[in-house]
Residue frames relative to the residue before (quaternion, step in Angstrom):
aa qw qx qy qz dx dy dz
X 1.0000 0.0000 0.0000 0.0000 0.00 0.00 0.00
X 0.6449 0.5023 -0.3538 0.4546 3.65 0.85 -0.73
X 0.6408 0.5191 -0.3365 0.4547 3.61 1.01 -0.78
X 0.6329 0.5232 -0.3316 0.4644 3.58 1.04 -0.78
X 0.6446 0.5222 -0.3174 0.4593 3.55 1.03 -0.78
X 0.6370 0.5132 -0.3201 0.4780 3.57 1.02 -0.77
X 0.6442 0.5272 -0.3136 0.4568 3.57 0.99 -0.88
X 0.6686 0.4909 -0.2971 0.4730 3.58 0.91 -0.92
X 0.6443 0.5227 -0.3203 0.4572 3.55 1.02 -0.77
X 0.6522 0.5025 -0.3130 0.4734 3.58 1.01 -0.80
X 0.6319 0.5301 -0.3274 0.4609 3.57 1.02 -0.79
X 0.6572 0.4990 -0.3105 0.4719 3.58 0.92 -0.87
X 0.6228 0.5409 -0.3320 0.4575 3.57 1.03 -0.76
X 0.6675 0.4935 -0.2953 0.4730 3.58 0.94 -0.91
X 0.6665 0.4976 -0.3071 0.4624 3.60 0.92 -0.86
X 0.6311 0.5182 -0.3334 0.4712 3.59 1.01 -0.73
X 0.6469 0.5014 -0.3145 0.4809 3.58 1.03 -0.76
X 0.6343 0.5245 -0.3235 0.4668 3.59 1.05 -0.76
X 0.6349 0.5266 -0.3215 0.4651 3.57 1.00 -0.82
X 0.6637 0.5011 -0.3012 0.4665 3.58 0.92 -0.90
X 0.6567 0.5125 -0.3115 0.4571 3.59 0.95 -0.88
X 0.6708 0.5008 -0.2997 0.4576 3.58 0.90 -0.91
X 0.6663 0.4937 -0.3124 0.4633 3.58 0.98 -0.77
X 0.6700 0.5012 -0.2961 0.4607 3.58 1.07 -0.70
X 0.8433 0.1977 -0.0446 0.4978 3.59 0.83 -1.03
X 0.5861 -0.5847 0.3701 0.4215 3.58 1.27 -0.04
X 0.6325 -0.5661 0.3777 0.3698 3.53 -1.19 0.59
X 0.5964 0.5886 -0.3643 0.4064 3.58 1.08 -0.66
X 0.6716 0.4986 -0.2939 0.4626 3.59 1.15 -0.57
X 0.5740 0.6161 -0.3725 0.3901 3.58 1.26 -0.20
X 0.1808 0.7583 -0.6003 0.1788 3.57 -0.28 1.30
X 0.6456 -0.5127 0.3831 0.4166 3.55 -1.25 0.32
X 0.6343 0.5284 -0.3328 0.4558 3.57 1.04 -0.73
X 0.6661 0.4914 -0.3010 0.4736 3.58 0.95 -0.91
X 0.6437 0.5204 -0.3222 0.4594 3.56 1.03 -0.78
X 0.6302 0.5362 -0.3347 0.4509 3.57 0.99 -0.83
X 0.6546 0.5023 -0.3077 0.4738 3.56 0.97 -0.87
X 0.6371 0.5557 -0.3240 0.4247 3.56 1.04 -0.80
X 0.7859 0.3159 -0.1642 0.5055 3.58 0.90 -0.90
X 0.5201 -0.6982 0.3821 0.3098 3.58 1.29 0.13
X 0.5922 0.5148 -0.4032 0.4709 3.58 0.97 0.86
X 0.5815 -0.5306 0.4487 0.4231 3.57 -1.29 -0.06
X 0.6466 -0.5249 0.3658 0.4156 3.63 -1.12 0.46
X 0.6482 0.5347 -0.3276 0.4320 3.59 0.96 -0.82
X 0.6248 0.5634 -0.3387 0.4213 3.57 1.11 -0.61
X 0.6063 0.5704 -0.3567 0.4241 3.59 1.22 -0.33
X 0.6035 0.6409 -0.3535 0.3163 3.56 1.01 -0.82
X 0.6367 0.5168 -0.3693 0.4373 3.67 0.90 -0.61
X 0.7135 0.4579 -0.2478 0.4688 3.58 1.17 -0.55
X 0.8200 0.1749 -0.0771 0.5394 3.61 0.95 -0.82
X 0.4936 -0.7292 0.3811 0.2818 3.60 1.25 -0.01
X 0.7509 -0.2631 0.2461 0.5535 3.58 0.58 -1.15
X 0.6949 -0.4339 0.3383 0.4630 3.57 -1.28 0.05
X 0.6503 0.5074 -0.3234 0.4638 3.60 0.93 -0.83
X 0.6574 0.5002 -0.3094 0.4711 3.56 0.97 -0.84
X 0.6073 0.5471 -0.3441 0.4620 3.57 1.09 -0.68
X 0.6682 0.4866 -0.2985 0.4771 3.59 0.94 -0.88
X 0.6268 0.5136 -0.3366 0.4796 3.61 1.03 -0.73
X 0.6318 0.5322 -0.3262 0.4596 3.55 1.08 -0.72
X 0.6298 0.5199 -0.3312 0.4726 3.57 1.07 -0.70
X 0.6060 0.5408 -0.3493 0.4672 3.57 1.05 -0.76
X 0.6640 0.5009 -0.2992 0.4677 3.56 0.91 -0.92
X 0.6441 0.5300 -0.3170 0.4513 3.57 0.99 -0.85
X 0.6646 0.4915 -0.2972 0.4779 3.57 1.00 -0.82
X 0.6929 0.4896 -0.2915 0.4419 3.57 0.82 -0.98
X 0.5793 0.5918 -0.3772 0.4146 3.57 1.11 -0.63
X 0.6253 0.5529 -0.3351 0.4371 3.59 1.15 -0.58
X 0.6640 0.5062 -0.2979 0.4627 3.58 1.25 -0.36
X 0.5171 0.6893 -0.4015 0.3102 3.58 1.19 -0.47
X 0.6342 0.5301 -0.3747 0.4200 3.67 0.83 -0.72
X 0.6518 0.5048 -0.3230 0.4648 3.60 1.00 -0.75
X 0.6704 0.5037 -0.3012 0.4541 3.58 0.94 -0.89
X 0.7455 0.3645 -0.1984 0.5216 3.57 1.17 -0.58
X 0.3811 0.7429 -0.4749 0.2780 3.57 1.25 0.26
X 0.6307 -0.5514 0.3896 0.3826 3.53 -1.28 0.22
X 0.5740 0.5918 -0.4417 0.3539 3.51 -1.31 -0.06
X 0.6638 -0.5140 0.3774 0.3908 3.51 -1.35 0.01
X 0.7595 -0.3942 0.2597 0.4476 3.54 -1.33 0.04
X 0.6588 0.5113 -0.3184 0.4508 3.58 0.95 -0.84
X 0.6281 0.5356 -0.3333 0.4556 3.59 0.99 -0.81
X 0.6828 0.4922 -0.2919 0.4543 3.58 0.93 -0.89
X 0.6490 0.5037 -0.3254 0.4681 3.59 0.99 -0.76
X 0.6453 0.5003 -0.3237 0.4780 3.59 0.97 -0.78
X 0.6544 0.5167 -0.3163 0.4525 3.58 0.91 -0.89
X 0.6605 0.5031 -0.3106 0.4628 3.58 0.97 -0.83
X 0.6469 0.5194 -0.3198 0.4577 3.59 0.94 -0.86
X 0.6700 0.4809 -0.2997 0.4795 3.58 0.93 -0.84
X 0.6221 0.5327 -0.3396 0.4624 3.58 1.08 -0.67
X 0.6090 0.5423 -0.3471 0.4632 3.59 1.07 -0.71
X 0.6661 0.4938 -0.3034 0.4695 3.58 0.89 -0.89
X 0.6478 0.5092 -0.3158 0.4704 3.58 0.99 -0.78
X 0.6245 0.5403 -0.3301 0.4573 3.57 1.05 -0.78
X 0.6449 0.5210 -0.3180 0.4599 3.58 0.96 -0.84
X 0.6711 0.4931 -0.3033 0.4631 3.58 0.97 -0.78
X 0.6761 0.4800 -0.2999 0.4718 3.59 1.05 -0.67
X 0.8077 0.1660 -0.0486 0.5636 3.58 1.04 -0.78
X 0.0142 -0.8615 0.5075 0.0103 3.62 0.66 1.04
X 0.6560 0.5275 -0.3234 0.4322 3.61 1.06 -0.64
X 0.7748 0.3557 -0.1818 0.4900 3.57 0.91 -0.88
X 0.4677 0.7049 -0.4400 0.3013 3.59 1.20 -0.33
X 0.6237 0.5778 -0.3495 0.3936 3.59 0.97 -0.79
X 0.5105 0.6391 -0.4258 0.3867 3.61 1.18 -0.36
X 0.6176 0.5615 -0.3482 0.4266 3.58 1.09 -0.64
X 0.6918 0.4274 -0.2693 0.5160 3.59 1.22 -0.44
X 0.7159 0.4896 -0.2503 0.4302 3.57 1.07 -0.75
X 0.7803 0.3135 -0.1537 0.5188 3.59 1.09 -0.64
X 0.5406 -0.6118 0.4676 0.3388 3.54 -1.09 0.74
X 0.3666 -0.7369 0.5292 0.2062 3.55 -0.92 0.93
X 0.1446 0.8200 -0.5321 0.1536 3.57 0.13 1.30
X 0.4893 0.6838 -0.4204 0.3410 3.56 1.28 0.08
X 0.6757 -0.5095 0.3311 0.4173 3.62 -1.16 0.44
X 0.6942 0.4634 -0.3007 0.4614 3.61 0.85 -0.85
X 0.5687 0.5643 -0.3866 0.4568 3.60 1.18 -0.45
X 0.6488 0.5063 -0.3103 0.4758 3.56 0.97 -0.86
X 0.6535 0.5139 -0.3145 0.4583 3.58 0.93 -0.88
X 0.6569 0.5140 -0.3134 0.4540 3.58 0.98 -0.85
X 0.6742 0.4759 -0.2980 0.4797 3.58 0.85 -0.93
X 0.6102 0.5488 -0.3519 0.4501 3.57 1.03 -0.72
X 0.6399 0.5215 -0.3215 0.4639 3.58 1.04 -0.76
X 0.6494 0.4987 -0.3127 0.4815 3.58 1.05 -0.75
X 0.6151 0.5318 -0.3404 0.4722 3.57 1.02 -0.79
X 0.6592 0.5257 -0.3084 0.4405 3.56 0.90 -0.96
X 0.6479 0.5139 -0.3208 0.4617 3.59 0.99 -0.82
X 0.6698 0.4930 -0.3019 0.4659 3.59 0.94 -0.85
X 0.6382 0.5073 -0.3263 0.4784 3.58 1.00 -0.74
X 0.6404 0.5206 -0.3205 0.4649 3.57 1.02 -0.82
X 0.6263 0.5402 -0.3335 0.4525 3.58 1.10 -0.67
X 0.5348 -0.6320 0.4052 0.3878 3.57 1.19 -0.49
X 0.3609 0.7265 -0.5023 0.2995 3.58 1.26 0.27
X 0.4994 -0.6461 0.4744 0.3289 3.63 -0.86 0.84
X 0.6017 -0.6201 0.3595 0.3524 3.62 -0.85 0.92
X 0.6684 0.5199 -0.3236 0.4222 3.60 0.93 -0.80
X 0.6961 0.4524 -0.2716 0.4869 3.59 1.22 -0.36
X 0.4808 0.7107 -0.4197 0.2960 3.60 1.21 -0.32
X 0.6816 0.4857 -0.3350 0.4329 3.69 0.68 -0.88
X 0.6683 0.5018 -0.3199 0.4464 3.61 0.92 -0.84
X 0.6809 0.4781 -0.3017 0.4656 3.58 0.91 -0.85
X 0.5991 0.5348 -0.3692 0.4677 3.59 1.10 -0.57
X 0.6562 0.4981 -0.3165 0.4703 3.60 0.95 -0.82
X 0.6247 0.5371 -0.3355 0.4569 3.59 1.00 -0.78
X 0.6817 0.4875 -0.2802 0.4681 3.56 0.86 -1.01
X 0.6907 0.4887 -0.2879 0.4485 3.60 0.80 -1.01
X 0.6643 0.5117 -0.3105 0.4477 3.58 0.92 -0.91
X 0.6657 0.5051 -0.3085 0.4544 3.58 0.92 -0.88
X 0.6975 0.4693 -0.2841 0.4610 3.60 0.86 -0.93
X 0.6588 0.4966 -0.3118 0.4713 3.61 0.91 -0.89
X 0.6641 0.5181 -0.3084 0.4421 3.58 0.94 -0.86
X 0.6418 0.5097 -0.3264 0.4709 3.58 0.98 -0.80
X 0.6787 0.5039 -0.2992 0.4428 3.56 0.83 -1.00
X 0.6698 0.4855 -0.3000 0.4751 3.59 0.95 -0.85
X 0.6437 0.5260 -0.3242 0.4515 3.59 0.96 -0.81
X 0.6516 0.5279 -0.3106 0.4476 3.55 1.02 -0.81
X 0.7563 0.3997 -0.2327 0.4626 3.61 0.74 -1.00
X 0.6568 0.5168 -0.3196 0.4466 3.60 1.15 -0.47
X 0.5166 -0.6503 0.4143 0.3723 3.58 1.25 -0.24
X 0.3886 0.7348 -0.4769 0.2856 3.59 1.25 0.16
X 0.6775 0.4451 -0.2895 0.5090 3.58 1.08 -0.65
X 0.1350 -0.7980 0.5837 0.0656 3.57 -0.31 1.19
X 0.6237 -0.5379 0.3963 0.4056 3.60 -1.17 0.46
X 0.6269 -0.5808 0.3653 0.3690 3.58 -1.04 0.72
X 0.6474 0.5112 -0.3598 0.4361 3.67 0.81 -0.78
X 0.6126 0.5481 -0.3504 0.4490 3.58 1.09 -0.67
X 0.6337 0.5176 -0.3292 0.4713 3.59 1.03 -0.77
X 0.6526 0.5015 -0.3195 0.4696 3.58 0.99 -0.78
X 0.6403 0.5302 -0.3293 0.4477 3.60 0.94 -0.83
X 0.6635 0.4987 -0.3110 0.4630 3.57 0.96 -0.85
X 0.6635 0.5021 -0.3060 0.4626 3.56 0.97 -0.83
X 0.6430 0.5311 -0.3217 0.4483 3.56 1.00 -0.83
X 0.6318 0.5581 -0.3352 0.4207 3.58 1.04 -0.72
X 0.6748 0.4884 -0.2970 0.4669 3.61 1.19 -0.45
X 0.3395 -0.7846 0.4702 0.2193 3.55 1.24 -0.17
X 0.8582 -0.0286 0.0520 0.5099 3.57 -0.79 -1.08
X 0.6297 0.5599 -0.3376 0.4196 3.59 1.16 -0.42
X 0.7430 0.3058 -0.2113 0.5566 3.60 1.24 -0.02
X 0.0075 -0.8557 0.5173 -0.0035 3.61 0.66 1.07
X 0.6391 0.5291 -0.3452 0.4386 3.61 1.00 -0.70
X 0.5978 0.5510 -0.3608 0.4570 3.59 1.11 -0.62
X 0.6503 0.5053 -0.3268 0.4637 3.59 0.97 -0.77
X 0.6490 0.5177 -0.3172 0.4584 3.56 1.02 -0.80
X 0.7363 0.3875 -0.2061 0.5150 3.58 1.13 -0.71
X 0.2672 0.8247 -0.4782 0.1405 3.59 1.26 0.13
X 0.6806 0.4934 -0.3059 0.4470 3.59 0.83 -0.94
X 0.6644 0.4951 -0.3003 0.4725 3.58 1.00 -0.82
X 0.7047 0.4855 -0.2736 0.4391 3.58 0.83 -0.99
X 0.6423 0.5388 -0.3253 0.4375 3.59 1.15 -0.48
X 0.5719 0.5924 -0.3897 0.4124 3.59 1.23 -0.22
X 0.5480 -0.5954 0.4612 0.3640 3.62 -1.09 0.61
X 0.4513 -0.6926 0.4925 0.2722 3.56 -0.98 0.81
X 0.1638 -0.7440 0.6400 0.1004 3.57 -1.11 0.74
X 0.2028 -0.8345 0.5010 0.1078 3.57 0.06 1.30
X 0.5874 0.5634 -0.3767 0.4423 3.59 1.10 -0.55
X 0.6834 0.4757 -0.2816 0.4768 3.56 0.87 -0.98
X 0.6521 0.5145 -0.3243 0.4525 3.59 0.98 -0.79
X 0.6352 0.5277 -0.3332 0.4550 3.58 0.97 -0.81
X 0.6758 0.4846 -0.2966 0.4695 3.59 0.88 -0.91
X 0.6348 0.5173 -0.3306 0.4692 3.60 1.03 -0.73
X 0.6238 0.5318 -0.3333 0.4658 3.56 1.05 -0.75
X 0.6320 0.5230 -0.3278 0.4686 3.58 1.01 -0.81
X 0.6261 0.5323 -0.3373 0.4591 3.58 0.97 -0.84
X 0.6703 0.5028 -0.2989 0.4567 3.59 0.92 -0.92
X 0.6568 0.5135 -0.3129 0.4551 3.58 0.95 -0.88
X 0.6710 0.4840 -0.3007 0.4743 3.58 0.94 -0.83
X 0.5921 0.5508 -0.3579 0.4668 3.57 1.15 -0.59
X 0.6335 0.5171 -0.3252 0.4748 3.59 0.99 -0.81
X 0.6466 0.5198 -0.3241 0.4545 3.59 0.92 -0.88
X 0.6640 0.5150 -0.3140 0.4419 3.60 0.89 -0.90
X 0.5738 0.6016 -0.3798 0.4057 3.59 1.11 -0.54
X 0.7247 0.4297 -0.2369 0.4838 3.56 1.13 -0.63
X 0.5208 0.5995 -0.4309 0.4286 3.57 1.27 0.19
X 0.4289 -0.7142 0.4794 0.2758 3.63 -0.58 1.05
X 0.5064 -0.6410 0.4885 0.3065 3.52 -1.07 0.79
X 0.3012 -0.7473 0.5694 0.1628 3.55 -1.07 0.80
X 0.8127 0.2448 -0.1907 0.4932 3.54 -0.89 0.95
């Protein structure tokens, strides 16, 4: 058991170093050779701990998802836990903008991924969602929250005035932009939009809760 603990500790140390390297220089810079240099060992010395480049990336996914577990397991009712988890996802994206995209690019097959999804399933079941609808609603919720968080940190969400300027430049080819000119010219409030999106998602979930009485 002590040897297993040392092994797990070394693995966590390597993954933490990989996370730091990727955030500093981008995922493209994350190689076994670069990681070996980072932790002061030969590339071959990494393989007993992380296995391969793919295993290293899966380990990063697990490391990121582990940060969401406290929110998924927090107190309160099902709605409180879903809101807390969604906000934790957004916070995670802001802390780790370079590596966050791994959560969208790689299948979540790690132990903490299973634990996290299990927490979401539990919240939906507690809400009263019929079991056959739980997996689909979990995917809907996760996809919407992950997509918003990634769009925000990647710069995909441009300021509203910029959207209006682009639409105005097309003239007759962007009639809906002209109709929305007043709305598009307002500064975007991403905090308010995120919370409104959560309200809408929870409203959708409640639609699938059978009426009582």
